A tleap script that builds the chain and sets N, CA, C and O, in Angstrom:
source leaprc.protein.ff14SB
mol = sequence {
  NMET ALA LYS ASN VAL ALA ARG THR ILE GLY
  ARG VAL PHE LEU GLY SER SER LEU VAL PHE
  ALA GLY VAL SER HIE LEU THR PHE ALA ARG
  GLU GLU PHE GLN ALA GLN VAL PRO GLU TRP
  VAL PRO ILE ASP PRO ASP VAL THR VAL LEU
  ALA SER GLY VAL VAL GLU ILE GLY ILE GLY
  THR ALA LEU LEU VAL ALA ARG LYS HIE ARG
  GLY LEU VAL GLY VAL ILE THR ALA LEU PHE
  PHE VAL ALA VAL PHE PRO GLY ASN ILE ALA
  GLN TRP THR HIE HIE ARG ASP GLY PHE GLY
  LEU ASP THR ASP MET LYS ARG PHE VAL ARG
  LEU PHE PHE GLN PRO VAL LEU ILE ALA LEU
  ALA ILE TRP SER THR ARG ARG PRO ARG ARG
  ASP ALA ALA GLY SER ALA PRO ALA ALA CPRO
}
set mol.1.N position { 163.535 147.331 115.714 }
set mol.1.CA position { 162.520 148.230 115.188 }
set mol.1.C position { 161.468 148.567 116.249 }
set mol.1.O position { 161.042 149.716 116.358 }
set mol.2.N position { 161.050 147.565 117.029 }
set mol.2.CA position { 160.042 147.795 118.065 }
set mol.2.C position { 160.547 148.766 119.114 }
set mol.2.O position { 159.781 149.567 119.650 }
set mol.3.N position { 161.863 148.693 119.411 }
set mol.3.CA position { 162.435 149.632 120.382 }
set mol.3.C position { 162.351 151.058 119.855 }
set mol.3.O position { 162.092 151.990 120.616 }
set mol.4.N position { 162.571 151.229 118.551 }
set mol.4.CA position { 162.491 152.567 117.974 }
set mol.4.C position { 161.074 153.116 118.072 }
set mol.4.O position { 160.887 154.304 118.335 }
set mol.5.N position { 160.081 152.268 117.863 }
set mol.5.CA position { 158.686 152.695 117.990 }
set mol.5.C position { 158.396 153.053 119.445 }
set mol.5.O position { 157.756 154.067 119.724 }
set mol.6.N position { 158.870 152.219 120.368 }
set mol.6.CA position { 158.652 152.499 121.786 }
set mol.6.C position { 159.332 153.806 122.187 }
set mol.6.O position { 158.761 154.600 122.934 }
set mol.7.N position { 160.546 154.028 121.696 }
set mol.7.CA position { 161.244 155.287 121.995 }
set mol.7.C position { 160.472 156.477 121.432 }
set mol.7.O position { 160.338 157.505 122.094 }
set mol.8.N position { 159.971 156.336 120.224 }
set mol.8.CA position { 159.204 157.422 119.616 }
set mol.8.C position { 157.951 157.706 120.429 }
set mol.8.O position { 157.624 158.866 120.682 }
set mol.9.N position { 157.252 156.662 120.838 }
set mol.9.CA position { 156.051 156.845 121.657 }
set mol.9.C position { 156.420 157.543 122.968 }
set mol.9.O position { 155.733 158.475 123.387 }
set mol.10.N position { 157.502 157.097 123.616 }
set mol.10.CA position { 157.941 157.723 124.861 }
set mol.10.C position { 158.307 159.182 124.674 }
set mol.10.O position { 157.949 160.028 125.494 }
set mol.11.N position { 159.025 159.482 123.588 }
set mol.11.CA position { 159.441 160.862 123.312 }
set mol.11.C position { 158.240 161.747 123.015 }
set mol.11.O position { 158.166 162.871 123.511 }
set mol.12.N position { 157.305 161.263 122.220 }
set mol.12.CA position { 156.107 162.049 121.881 }
set mol.12.C position { 155.243 162.247 123.128 }
set mol.12.O position { 154.707 163.333 123.348 }
set mol.13.N position { 155.111 161.206 123.935 }
set mol.13.CA position { 154.359 161.337 125.182 }
set mol.13.C position { 155.005 162.389 126.081 }
set mol.13.O position { 154.321 163.267 126.606 }
set mol.14.N position { 156.318 162.296 126.255 }
set mol.14.CA position { 157.023 163.238 127.119 }
set mol.14.C position { 156.940 164.659 126.566 }
set mol.14.O position { 156.670 165.600 127.313 }
set mol.15.N position { 157.169 164.820 125.269 }
set mol.15.CA position { 157.094 166.145 124.653 }
set mol.15.C position { 155.705 166.752 124.766 }
set mol.15.O position { 155.559 167.927 125.104 }
set mol.16.N position { 154.693 165.955 124.484 }
set mol.16.CA position { 153.314 166.444 124.579 }
set mol.16.C position { 152.953 166.801 126.017 }
set mol.16.O position { 152.285 167.803 126.272 }
set mol.17.N position { 153.404 165.969 126.952 }
set mol.17.CA position { 153.128 166.235 128.367 }
set mol.17.C position { 153.793 167.529 128.814 }
set mol.17.O position { 153.201 168.306 129.563 }
set mol.18.N position { 155.012 167.762 128.362 }
set mol.18.CA position { 155.707 168.992 128.739 }
set mol.18.C position { 155.035 170.220 128.136 }
set mol.18.O position { 154.908 171.243 128.808 }
set mol.19.N position { 154.606 170.134 126.887 }
set mol.19.CA position { 153.900 171.271 126.278 }
set mol.19.C position { 152.615 171.543 127.053 }
set mol.19.O position { 152.309 172.695 127.363 }
set mol.20.N position { 151.864 170.494 127.365 }
set mol.20.CA position { 150.625 170.671 128.133 }
set mol.20.C position { 150.925 171.281 129.505 }
set mol.20.O position { 150.258 172.225 129.927 }
set mol.21.N position { 151.929 170.740 130.196 }
set mol.21.CA position { 152.281 171.267 131.520 }
set mol.21.C position { 152.720 172.725 131.415 }
set mol.21.O position { 152.365 173.546 132.260 }
set mol.22.N position { 153.492 173.043 130.381 }
set mol.22.CA position { 153.933 174.426 130.199 }
set mol.22.C position { 152.776 175.377 129.987 }
set mol.22.O position { 152.740 176.465 130.563 }
set mol.23.N position { 151.835 174.970 129.166 }
set mol.23.CA position { 150.648 175.798 128.935 }
set mol.23.C position { 149.862 175.954 130.234 }
set mol.23.O position { 149.339 177.029 130.526 }
set mol.24.N position { 149.782 174.879 131.005 }
set mol.24.CA position { 149.043 174.969 132.272 }
set mol.24.C position { 149.766 175.872 133.273 }
set mol.24.O position { 149.119 176.500 134.112 }
set mol.25.N position { 151.096 175.945 133.197 }
set mol.25.CA position { 151.849 176.898 134.029 }
set mol.25.C position { 151.401 178.334 133.737 }
set mol.25.O position { 151.305 179.170 134.635 }
set mol.26.N position { 151.133 178.591 132.469 }
set mol.26.CA position { 150.809 179.951 132.034 }
set mol.26.C position { 149.332 180.290 132.183 }
set mol.26.O position { 148.955 181.459 132.096 }
set mol.27.N position { 148.502 179.295 132.402 }
set mol.27.CA position { 147.063 179.547 132.396 }
set mol.27.C position { 146.380 179.019 133.658 }
set mol.27.O position { 146.466 179.643 134.715 }
set mol.28.N position { 145.716 177.897 133.556 }
set mol.28.CA position { 144.787 177.454 134.593 }
set mol.28.C position { 145.420 176.861 135.844 }
set mol.28.O position { 144.731 176.728 136.856 }
set mol.29.N position { 146.709 176.495 135.824 }
set mol.29.CA position { 147.300 175.834 136.996 }
set mol.29.C position { 148.426 176.644 137.640 }
set mol.29.O position { 149.248 176.096 138.374 }
set mol.30.N position { 148.460 177.934 137.367 }
set mol.30.CA position { 149.547 178.756 137.908 }
set mol.30.C position { 149.640 178.670 139.421 }
set mol.30.O position { 150.732 178.537 139.973 }
set mol.31.N position { 148.509 178.746 140.088 }
set mol.31.CA position { 148.513 178.719 141.548 }
set mol.31.C position { 148.974 177.359 142.081 }
set mol.31.O position { 149.712 177.290 143.064 }
set mol.32.N position { 148.537 176.288 141.431 }
set mol.32.CA position { 148.943 174.942 141.840 }
set mol.32.C position { 150.461 174.784 141.738 }
set mol.32.O position { 151.090 174.223 142.635 }
set mol.33.N position { 151.043 175.274 140.650 }
set mol.33.CA position { 152.489 175.142 140.461 }
set mol.33.C position { 153.282 175.975 141.470 }
set mol.33.O position { 154.422 175.638 141.789 }
set mol.34.N position { 152.697 177.042 141.964 }
set mol.34.CA position { 153.408 177.864 142.944 }
set mol.34.C position { 153.689 177.093 144.233 }
set mol.34.O position { 154.607 177.447 144.973 }
set mol.35.N position { 152.913 176.048 144.510 }
set mol.35.CA position { 153.141 175.220 145.696 }
set mol.35.C position { 154.478 174.488 145.619 }
set mol.35.O position { 154.988 174.015 146.634 }
set mol.36.N position { 155.039 174.394 144.429 }
set mol.36.CA position { 156.285 173.666 144.241 }
set mol.36.C position { 157.517 174.566 144.248 }
set mol.36.O position { 158.639 174.063 144.196 }
set mol.37.N position { 157.340 175.853 144.308 }
set mol.37.CA position { 158.488 176.766 144.268 }
set mol.37.C position { 159.093 176.872 145.668 }
set mol.37.O position { 158.428 177.342 146.591 }
set mol.38.N position { 160.348 176.441 145.837 }
set mol.38.CA position { 160.982 176.531 147.161 }
set mol.38.C position { 161.155 177.982 147.606 }
set mol.38.O position { 161.296 178.882 146.778 }
set mol.39.N position { 161.144 178.202 148.922 }
set mol.39.CA position { 161.286 179.562 149.461 }
set mol.39.C position { 162.614 180.193 149.099 }
set mol.39.O position { 162.707 181.415 148.981 }
set mol.40.N position { 163.650 179.376 148.920 }
set mol.40.CA position { 164.986 179.915 148.674 }
set mol.40.C position { 165.183 180.419 147.244 }
set mol.40.O position { 166.211 181.027 146.946 }
set mol.41.N position { 164.213 180.177 146.355 }
set mol.41.CA position { 164.321 180.715 144.991 }
set mol.41.C position { 164.135 182.225 145.082 }
set mol.41.O position { 163.109 182.688 145.580 }
set mol.42.N position { 165.113 183.004 144.609 }
set mol.42.CA position { 165.076 184.457 144.813 }
set mol.42.C position { 164.160 185.223 143.861 }
set mol.42.O position { 164.274 186.443 143.742 }
set mol.43.N position { 163.275 184.534 143.199 }
set mol.43.CA position { 162.364 185.154 142.235 }
set mol.43.C position { 160.944 184.924 142.739 }
set mol.43.O position { 160.657 183.901 143.362 }
set mol.44.N position { 160.066 185.869 142.471 }
set mol.44.CA position { 158.657 185.737 142.837 }
set mol.44.C position { 158.119 184.390 142.340 }
set mol.44.O position { 158.374 184.026 141.192 }
set mol.45.N position { 157.388 183.647 143.165 }
set mol.45.CA position { 156.883 182.334 142.755 }
set mol.45.C position { 156.080 182.362 141.451 }
set mol.45.O position { 156.200 181.445 140.638 }
set mol.46.N position { 155.268 183.394 141.244 }
set mol.46.CA position { 154.486 183.455 140.007 }
set mol.46.C position { 155.398 183.629 138.797 }
set mol.46.O position { 155.174 183.007 137.758 }
set mol.47.N position { 156.415 184.463 138.923 }
set mol.47.CA position { 157.368 184.646 137.821 }
set mol.47.C position { 158.122 183.343 137.560 }
set mol.47.O position { 158.372 182.984 136.409 }
set mol.48.N position { 158.481 182.641 138.629 }
set mol.48.CA position { 159.162 181.353 138.487 }
set mol.48.C position { 158.286 180.360 137.739 }
set mol.48.O position { 158.760 179.651 136.852 }
set mol.49.N position { 157.019 180.310 138.096 }
set mol.49.CA position { 156.083 179.399 137.433 }
set mol.49.C position { 155.926 179.775 135.959 }
set mol.49.O position { 155.934 178.898 135.096 }
set mol.50.N position { 155.787 181.049 135.668 }
set mol.50.CA position { 155.646 181.486 134.278 }
set mol.50.C position { 156.905 181.151 133.468 }
set mol.50.O position { 156.813 180.646 132.349 }
set mol.51.N position { 158.070 181.434 134.038 }
set mol.51.CA position { 159.325 181.157 133.331 }
set mol.51.C position { 159.504 179.662 133.088 }
set mol.51.O position { 159.903 179.246 132.000 }
set mol.52.N position { 159.208 178.863 134.100 }
set mol.52.CA position { 159.368 177.418 133.909 }
set mol.52.C position { 158.349 176.884 132.906 }
set mol.52.O position { 158.625 175.916 132.197 }
set mol.53.N position { 157.192 177.501 132.844 }
set mol.53.CA position { 156.208 177.108 131.837 }
set mol.53.C position { 156.701 177.365 130.423 }
set mol.53.O position { 156.522 176.533 129.534 }
set mol.54.N position { 157.315 178.510 130.222 }
set mol.54.CA position { 157.872 178.828 128.901 }
set mol.54.C position { 158.963 177.818 128.543 }
set mol.54.O position { 159.031 177.337 127.412 }
set mol.55.N position { 159.812 177.505 129.517 }
set mol.55.CA position { 160.877 176.525 129.284 }
set mol.55.C position { 160.279 175.161 128.947 }
set mol.55.O position { 160.748 174.492 128.026 }
set mol.56.N position { 159.262 174.748 129.672 }
set mol.56.CA position { 158.630 173.449 129.410 }
set mol.56.C position { 158.024 173.397 128.012 }
set mol.56.O position { 158.135 172.378 127.331 }
set mol.57.N position { 157.394 174.468 127.581 }
set mol.57.CA position { 156.836 174.491 126.224 }
set mol.57.C position { 157.960 174.357 125.206 }
set mol.57.O position { 157.834 173.617 124.230 }
set mol.58.N position { 159.055 175.069 125.430 }
set mol.58.CA position { 160.190 174.985 124.509 }
set mol.58.C position { 160.808 173.605 124.461 }
set mol.58.O position { 161.068 173.075 123.381 }
set mol.59.N position { 161.046 173.018 125.623 }
set mol.59.CA position { 161.644 171.686 125.671 }
set mol.59.C position { 160.689 170.647 125.071 }
set mol.59.O position { 161.103 169.782 124.299 }
set mol.60.N position { 159.418 170.745 125.435 }
set mol.60.CA position { 158.439 169.800 124.894 }
set mol.60.C position { 158.348 169.885 123.379 }
set mol.60.O position { 158.295 168.862 122.696 }
set mol.61.N position { 158.329 171.088 122.863 }
set mol.61.CA position { 158.276 171.274 121.410 }
set mol.61.C position { 159.531 170.705 120.755 }
set mol.61.O position { 159.453 170.052 119.715 }
set mol.62.N position { 160.679 170.955 121.365 }
set mol.62.CA position { 161.930 170.426 120.818 }
set mol.62.C position { 161.915 168.894 120.807 }
set mol.62.O position { 162.396 168.282 119.853 }
set mol.63.N position { 161.378 168.280 121.839 }
set mol.63.CA position { 161.277 166.817 121.848 }
set mol.63.C position { 160.416 166.313 120.692 }
set mol.63.O position { 160.671 165.246 120.133 }
set mol.64.N position { 159.402 167.088 120.344 }
set mol.64.CA position { 158.488 166.670 119.281 }
set mol.64.C position { 159.044 166.899 117.879 }
set mol.64.O position { 158.734 166.136 116.965 }
set mol.65.N position { 159.855 167.927 117.696 }
set mol.65.CA position { 160.255 168.275 116.324 }
set mol.65.C position { 161.747 168.126 116.029 }
set mol.65.O position { 162.122 168.001 114.863 }
set mol.66.N position { 162.595 168.136 117.029 }
set mol.66.CA position { 164.038 168.066 116.772 }
set mol.66.C position { 164.420 166.680 116.278 }
set mol.66.O position { 164.006 165.670 116.846 }
set mol.67.N position { 165.191 166.644 115.245 }
set mol.67.CA position { 165.686 165.366 114.737 }
set mol.67.C position { 167.208 165.322 114.821 }
set mol.67.O position { 167.788 164.371 115.346 }
set mol.68.N position { 167.827 166.339 114.310 }
set mol.68.CA position { 169.289 166.352 114.222 }
set mol.68.C position { 169.946 166.381 115.605 }
set mol.68.O position { 170.985 165.753 115.808 }
set mol.69.N position { 169.358 167.093 116.538 }
set mol.69.CA position { 169.944 167.262 117.879 }
set mol.69.C position { 169.093 166.590 118.952 }
set mol.69.O position { 169.049 167.051 120.093 }
set mol.70.N position { 168.428 165.516 118.591 }
set mol.70.CA position { 167.502 164.853 119.512 }
set mol.70.C position { 168.188 164.421 120.804 }
set mol.70.O position { 167.620 164.582 121.884 }
set mol.71.N position { 169.392 163.879 120.712 }
set mol.71.CA position { 170.119 163.442 121.902 }
set mol.71.C position { 170.410 164.594 122.839 }
set mol.71.O position { 170.276 164.461 124.055 }
set mol.72.N position { 170.807 165.720 122.281 }
set mol.72.CA position { 171.068 166.914 123.096 }
set mol.72.C position { 169.789 167.384 123.777 }
set mol.72.O position { 169.808 167.756 124.950 }
set mol.73.N position { 168.692 167.369 123.053 }
set mol.73.CA position { 167.407 167.762 123.631 }
set mol.73.C position { 167.045 166.827 124.787 }
set mol.73.O position { 166.499 167.270 125.797 }
set mol.74.N position { 167.348 165.541 124.638 }
set mol.74.CA position { 167.089 164.590 125.711 }
set mol.74.C position { 167.892 164.909 126.961 }
set mol.74.O position { 167.371 164.838 128.074 }
set mol.75.N position { 169.161 165.261 126.779 }
set mol.75.CA position { 170.010 165.618 127.918 }
set mol.75.C position { 169.492 166.896 128.577 }
set mol.75.O position { 169.432 166.980 129.803 }
set mol.76.N position { 169.122 167.877 127.781 }
set mol.76.CA position { 168.588 169.136 128.326 }
set mol.76.C position { 167.295 168.858 129.099 }
set mol.76.O position { 167.073 169.421 130.170 }
set mol.77.N position { 166.457 167.996 128.554 }
set mol.77.CA position { 165.207 167.641 129.233 }
set mol.77.C position { 165.498 166.965 130.569 }
set mol.77.O position { 164.875 167.286 131.581 }
set mol.78.N position { 166.441 166.034 130.569 }
set mol.78.CA position { 166.817 165.353 131.814 }
set mol.78.C position { 167.359 166.357 132.830 }
set mol.78.O position { 167.020 166.284 134.012 }
set mol.79.N position { 168.191 167.286 132.384 }
set mol.79.CA position { 168.725 168.309 133.291 }
set mol.79.C position { 167.617 169.213 133.827 }
set mol.79.O position { 167.672 169.645 134.978 }
set mol.80.N position { 166.626 169.497 133.011 }
set mol.80.CA position { 165.486 170.282 133.476 }
set mol.80.C position { 164.764 169.534 134.604 }
set mol.80.O position { 164.404 170.126 135.622 }
set mol.81.N position { 164.560 168.239 134.412 }
set mol.81.CA position { 163.894 167.457 135.461 }
set mol.81.C position { 164.721 167.421 136.745 }
set mol.81.O position { 164.165 167.405 137.843 }
set mol.82.N position { 166.030 167.407 136.609 }
set mol.82.CA position { 166.901 167.483 137.792 }
set mol.82.C position { 166.747 168.852 138.448 }
set mol.82.O position { 166.673 168.954 139.672 }
set mol.83.N position { 166.700 169.900 137.632 }
set mol.83.CA position { 166.626 171.276 138.157 }
set mol.83.C position { 165.328 171.548 138.916 }
set mol.83.O position { 165.328 172.307 139.885 }
set mol.84.N position { 164.233 170.941 138.490 }
set mol.84.CA position { 162.958 171.211 139.163 }
set mol.84.C position { 162.690 170.250 140.329 }
set mol.84.O position { 161.721 170.429 141.066 }
set mol.85.N position { 163.528 169.251 140.497 }
set mol.85.CA position { 163.329 168.288 141.572 }
set mol.85.C position { 163.303 168.929 142.964 }
set mol.85.O position { 162.515 168.493 143.803 }
set mol.86.N position { 164.132 169.946 143.246 }
set mol.86.CA position { 164.020 170.594 144.564 }
set mol.86.C position { 162.618 171.153 144.839 }
set mol.86.O position { 162.204 171.235 145.996 }
set mol.87.N position { 161.897 171.532 143.803 }
set mol.87.CA position { 160.517 171.985 143.989 }
set mol.87.C position { 159.621 170.866 144.479 }
set mol.87.O position { 158.740 171.084 145.310 }
set mol.88.N position { 159.846 169.668 143.962 }
set mol.88.CA position { 159.071 168.517 144.423 }
set mol.88.C position { 159.396 168.196 145.877 }
set mol.88.O position { 158.514 167.861 146.668 }
set mol.89.N position { 160.672 168.304 146.213 }
set mol.89.CA position { 161.086 168.062 147.597 }
set mol.89.C position { 160.477 169.123 148.515 }
set mol.89.O position { 159.988 168.804 149.598 }
set mol.90.N position { 160.507 170.380 148.080 }
set mol.90.CA position { 159.926 171.465 148.885 }
set mol.90.C position { 158.434 171.251 149.107 }
set mol.90.O position { 157.926 171.491 150.203 }
set mol.91.N position { 157.739 170.804 148.082 }
set mol.91.CA position { 156.306 170.560 148.232 }
set mol.91.C position { 156.070 169.488 149.298 }
set mol.91.O position { 155.141 169.599 150.098 }
set mol.92.N position { 156.905 168.458 149.306 }
set mol.92.CA position { 156.772 167.379 150.293 }
set mol.92.C position { 157.166 167.849 151.692 }
set mol.92.O position { 156.417 167.647 152.648 }
set mol.93.N position { 158.347 168.478 151.817 }
set mol.93.CA position { 158.843 168.841 153.148 }
set mol.93.C position { 158.053 169.963 153.803 }
set mol.93.O position { 158.020 170.065 155.029 }
set mol.94.N position { 157.415 170.809 152.994 }
set mol.94.CA position { 156.636 171.922 153.544 }
set mol.94.C position { 155.135 171.625 153.553 }
set mol.94.O position { 154.320 172.497 153.852 }
set mol.95.N position { 154.785 170.382 153.219 }
set mol.95.CA position { 153.392 169.908 153.315 }
set mol.95.C position { 152.425 170.767 152.494 }
set mol.95.O position { 151.342 171.115 152.964 }
set mol.96.N position { 152.822 171.100 151.278 }
set mol.96.CA position { 151.978 171.935 150.416 }
set mol.96.C position { 151.133 171.078 149.483 }
set mol.96.O position { 151.641 170.191 148.797 }
set mol.97.N position { 149.854 171.357 149.475 }
set mol.97.CA position { 148.943 170.653 148.573 }
set mol.97.C position { 149.066 171.224 147.167 }
set mol.97.O position { 149.357 172.406 146.987 }
set mol.98.N position { 148.846 170.387 146.197 }
set mol.98.CA position { 148.835 170.809 144.800 }
set mol.98.C position { 148.666 169.595 143.913 }
set mol.98.O position { 149.322 168.575 144.124 }
set mol.99.N position { 147.802 169.690 142.933 }
set mol.99.CA position { 147.572 168.628 141.961 }
set mol.99.C position { 147.115 167.332 142.614 }
set mol.99.O position { 147.508 166.248 142.184 }
set mol.100.N position { 146.304 167.436 143.629 }
set mol.100.CA position { 145.805 166.248 144.301 }
set mol.100.C position { 146.799 165.610 145.251 }
set mol.100.O position { 146.506 164.580 145.858 }
set mol.101.N position { 147.965 166.208 145.385 }
set mol.101.CA position { 148.964 165.704 146.324 }
set mol.101.C position { 148.680 166.345 147.671 }
set mol.101.O position { 149.320 167.319 148.068 }
set mol.102.N position { 147.695 165.768 148.366 }
set mol.102.CA position { 147.202 166.392 149.583 }
set mol.102.C position { 147.583 165.648 150.856 }
set mol.102.O position { 147.062 165.933 151.934 }
set mol.103.N position { 148.501 164.689 150.719 }
set mol.103.CA position { 149.043 164.012 151.903 }
set mol.103.C position { 150.556 163.905 151.744 }
set mol.103.O position { 151.083 163.942 150.632 }
set mol.104.N position { 151.236 163.773 152.868 }
set mol.104.CA position { 152.686 163.614 152.806 }
set mol.104.C position { 153.068 162.352 152.031 }
set mol.104.O position { 154.059 162.352 151.301 }
set mol.105.N position { 152.300 161.294 152.182 }
set mol.105.CA position { 152.611 160.052 151.468 }
set mol.105.C position { 152.507 160.243 149.962 }
set mol.105.O position { 153.383 159.782 149.230 }
set mol.106.N position { 151.471 160.902 149.483 }
set mol.106.CA position { 151.328 161.155 148.042 }
set mol.106.C position { 152.478 162.013 147.534 }
set mol.106.O position { 153.037 161.747 146.470 }
set mol.107.N position { 152.827 163.037 148.293 }
set mol.107.CA position { 153.933 163.915 147.882 }
set mol.107.C position { 155.248 163.145 147.883 }
set mol.107.O position { 156.089 163.359 147.010 }
set mol.108.N position { 155.434 162.260 148.846 }
set mol.108.CA position { 156.661 161.461 148.939 }
set mol.108.C position { 156.756 160.481 147.771 }
set mol.108.O position { 157.809 160.362 147.146 }
set mol.109.N position { 155.672 159.785 147.476 }
set mol.109.CA position { 155.672 158.816 146.380 }
set mol.109.C position { 155.979 159.517 145.057 }
set mol.109.O position { 156.657 158.957 144.195 }
set mol.110.N position { 155.487 160.722 144.904 }
set mol.110.CA position { 155.734 161.470 143.670 }
set mol.110.C position { 157.219 161.679 143.414 }
set mol.110.O position { 157.642 161.742 142.260 }
set mol.111.N position { 158.004 161.785 144.458 }
set mol.111.CA position { 159.445 161.999 144.306 }
set mol.111.C position { 160.098 160.897 143.470 }
set mol.111.O position { 161.088 161.143 142.782 }
set mol.112.N position { 159.553 159.703 143.528 }
set mol.112.CA position { 160.142 158.574 142.804 }
set mol.112.C position { 159.844 158.599 141.310 }
set mol.112.O position { 160.434 157.832 140.550 }
set mol.113.N position { 158.943 159.465 140.887 }
set mol.113.CA position { 158.644 159.566 139.460 }
set mol.113.C position { 159.660 160.431 138.719 }
set mol.113.O position { 159.820 160.294 137.506 }
set mol.114.N position { 160.340 161.309 139.428 }
set mol.114.CA position { 161.305 162.189 138.770 }
set mol.114.C position { 162.446 161.401 138.119 }
set mol.114.O position { 162.796 161.697 136.976 }
set mol.115.N position { 163.041 160.410 138.793 }
set mol.115.CA position { 164.068 159.618 138.112 }
set mol.115.C position { 163.532 158.880 136.882 }
set mol.115.O position { 164.262 158.674 135.912 }
set mol.116.N position { 162.267 158.486 136.922 }
set mol.116.CA position { 161.657 157.830 135.766 }
set mol.116.C position { 161.584 158.808 134.591 }
set mol.116.O position { 161.878 158.440 133.453 }
set mol.117.N position { 161.194 160.049 134.868 }
set mol.117.CA position { 161.142 161.062 133.807 }
set mol.117.C position { 162.527 161.337 133.243 }
set mol.117.O position { 162.687 161.493 132.033 }
set mol.118.N position { 163.519 161.398 134.106 }
set mol.118.CA position { 164.906 161.618 133.663 }
set mol.118.C position { 165.343 160.476 132.742 }
set mol.118.O position { 165.898 160.706 131.668 }
set mol.119.N position { 165.084 159.248 133.180 }
set mol.119.CA position { 165.451 158.086 132.370 }
set mol.119.C position { 164.703 158.085 131.036 }
set mol.119.O position { 165.293 157.780 130.000 }
set mol.120.N position { 163.420 158.420 131.052 }
set mol.120.CA position { 162.637 158.457 129.817 }
set mol.120.C position { 163.178 159.504 128.855 }
set mol.120.O position { 163.237 159.267 127.648 }
set mol.121.N position { 163.572 160.652 129.374 }
set mol.121.CA position { 164.127 161.703 128.525 }
set mol.121.C position { 165.389 161.223 127.808 }
set mol.121.O position { 165.566 161.479 126.617 }
set mol.122.N position { 166.252 160.539 128.523 }
set mol.122.CA position { 167.502 160.040 127.924 }
set mol.122.C position { 167.215 158.875 126.984 }
set mol.122.O position { 167.685 158.867 125.846 }
set mol.123.N position { 166.458 157.905 127.442 }
set mol.123.CA position { 166.191 156.699 126.658 }
set mol.123.C position { 165.441 157.008 125.364 }
set mol.123.O position { 165.780 156.479 124.305 }
set mol.124.N position { 164.427 157.859 125.449 }
set mol.124.CA position { 163.580 158.105 124.269 }
set mol.124.C position { 164.261 158.959 123.208 }
set mol.124.O position { 163.756 159.066 122.091 }
set mol.125.N position { 165.386 159.562 123.532 }
set mol.125.CA position { 166.076 160.420 122.563 }
set mol.125.C position { 167.419 159.838 122.132 }
set mol.125.O position { 168.149 160.464 121.363 }
set mol.126.N position { 167.744 158.658 122.618 }
set mol.126.CA position { 168.999 157.996 122.248 }
set mol.126.C position { 169.000 157.602 120.789 }
set mol.126.O position { 167.962 157.288 120.207 }
set mol.127.N position { 170.188 157.625 120.212 }
set mol.127.CA position { 170.316 157.105 118.849 }
set mol.127.C position { 170.168 155.594 118.890 }
set mol.127.O position { 170.623 154.948 119.833 }
set mol.128.N position { 169.536 155.030 117.872 }
set mol.128.CA position { 169.434 153.569 117.817 }
set mol.128.C position { 170.832 152.950 117.729 }
set mol.128.O position { 171.736 153.526 117.124 }
set mol.129.N position { 170.996 151.793 118.326 }
set mol.129.CA position { 172.277 151.083 118.250 }
set mol.129.C position { 172.479 150.548 116.851 }
set mol.129.O position { 171.527 150.231 116.138 }
set mol.130.N position { 173.730 150.457 116.480 }
set mol.130.CA position { 174.055 149.921 115.159 }
set mol.130.C position { 173.900 148.406 115.161 }
set mol.130.O position { 174.153 147.737 116.163 }
set mol.131.N position { 173.475 147.881 114.009 }
set mol.131.CA position { 173.353 146.428 113.912 }
set mol.131.C position { 174.728 145.802 113.649 }
set mol.131.O position { 175.731 146.513 113.602 }
set mol.132.N position { 174.777 144.502 113.481 }
set mol.132.CA position { 176.045 143.785 113.289 }
set mol.132.C position { 176.798 144.258 112.053 }
set mol.132.O position { 178.027 144.192 112.014 }
set mol.133.N position { 176.083 144.729 111.053 }
set mol.133.CA position { 176.718 145.211 109.823 }
set mol.133.C position { 177.227 146.635 109.960 }
set mol.133.O position { 177.888 147.152 109.059 }
set mol.134.N position { 176.921 147.269 111.084 }
set mol.134.CA position { 177.422 148.627 111.318 }
set mol.134.C position { 176.506 149.738 110.892 }
set mol.134.O position { 176.881 150.909 110.964 }
set mol.135.N position { 175.310 149.403 110.448 }
set mol.135.CA position { 174.396 150.476 110.054 }
set mol.135.C position { 173.299 150.615 111.082 }
set mol.135.O position { 172.840 149.641 111.678 }
set mol.136.N position { 172.898 151.839 111.269 }
set mol.136.CA position { 171.827 152.133 112.224 }
set mol.136.C position { 170.492 152.077 111.501 }
set mol.136.O position { 170.399 152.481 110.341 }
set mol.137.N position { 169.455 151.582 112.171 }
set mol.137.CA position { 168.125 151.620 111.553 }
set mol.137.C position { 167.683 153.065 111.315 }
set mol.137.O position { 168.142 153.984 111.993 }
set mol.138.N position { 166.815 153.246 110.375 }
set mol.138.CA position { 166.290 154.591 110.087 }
set mol.138.C position { 165.553 155.127 111.304 }
set mol.138.O position { 164.778 154.411 111.938 }
set mol.139.N position { 165.799 156.391 111.625 }
set mol.139.CA position { 165.110 157.031 112.762 }
set mol.139.C position { 163.680 157.340 112.374 }
set mol.139.O position { 163.420 157.813 111.268 }
set mol.140.N position { 162.739 157.072 113.291 }
set mol.140.CA position { 161.327 157.395 112.982 }
set mol.140.C position { 161.086 158.877 113.035 }
set mol.140.O position { 159.965 159.329 112.804 }
savepdb mol mol.pdb
quit
């Protein structure tokens, strides 16, 4: 039961964070997010930031409200984190400041958080394991 509560907390935290980040893509942090768009992306950096913000709001909302397809939403969220990882690498390799990441060391350390987000997306949306009697605990 405690694992289910922890998973719910992780999922709600991740979903809320994604909605907040998505809104910030569309409003007050657009310029900061442009520092993460690699040069090889064939779309204008501002359009890329706006589009990814819309996607983040959608994924975050789905994490918060989806019940029937929660596992699928977790996989999609993990794939999204994989898809945006090249932006984090570009920010580090091109020495771009953004979000207080104003040194190469800070930008480098940030790279290690992406696998944590991927793992959280999968773990927090997993179905509970069945008990010895074969029944799964009620989903929160």
